[in-house]
N, C-alpha and C positions, 0 to 999 in steps of 0.2 A: 561656512559650508563649502564643500569641495565642488570644483567646477566639473561639469560633464563634458566629455569629448563629443564631437559631432556624431560619431558613430554609436554612442550609447552611454553607458554608465561610467562613472569615475573609476579610477584605479582602486580606490578603497572599496567601493560598492562591488566591483567585480571580485575582489579578494574575499569579501564577506559572502558573496553568492557562492563562490567555489567552496568555502568552508561549510556552508549550509548543505550543499550537495554531498560533501564528504561525510558530514555528521548523519544525514539521512541514510546514506549507504551503510554506515556502521550500525545504525539502529536496526535496519532491515536484517543485517547479518546476525544480530543478536535476537532476532525474532520479535522485535518491537514493531508496532504500527507507526509508520512515518507520516500518517495523515495527509498523504498526497493524492488520495482517492477515497471514494465511498467504500464502506464495508460491503461485502458481497453476500447475497442470500440466493440459494438455488431454488427456483420455483418448482423443480421436478422432484428432488429428493429431500428438500428441507434443510440440508446443511447450511449453516450460516456463520459468518465471521462475527466476532465480538472482540472487544478490547478490554482487557483486565485493568484494574486500577493502576497498576504499575506500567501500563502501556503495552504489555505483551499481547500479541495477536493470537486469538483462539479461534478454532473452528469447532462448532458444537452441532450435535445431532438433535432432531426433534424429541427423541426419547428422554434426553437429559441435557438441558442447556447449561448445566453447571460444570460439565466435564469436557475438557479439550480432547478432541479425537486424535490430535496429532497430524491430521490431514491438512493440506494447504491448497487453496485455489492457485492455479498456475497461469501465468501470462502466456497466451498462445503464440504471440509474435512480439519480439522486442519492439518497444516504442509503439505498441498497438493498444487497443482498448478492449480486446476480447480475452475473456478468462475461461478456463476449463474447471469444472467442478471435479473435485477429487473423488466424489462418491459415485456419480452417474455419468460423468464425462460430458455433460451438457456444456456447450460453449455459449457464453452470454456476454453482453456488453456491460462494462463498468466505467463510469466517467471519472477521469482524472480531475482533481481539483486545482 
């Protein structure tokens, strides 16, 4: 087992952590759900996120939960926990996992 430095993780653990962050960023670019937060559902207009079998993030409307609207909830402020609904502009909190 690798030894940890006083300030934190071992070199190998830090390397693996950086690789995971990079993979999650690539997954997000491809439209996949990185599972770093809960999915979001808007209490006002009913738009809600879902994740397809292959991991693709979908946003569906109440009228048809089978079809992706192509809309996406957006993070209000980088490194924040507030998200804006693409349908009605409601800002709501979503917890990071």
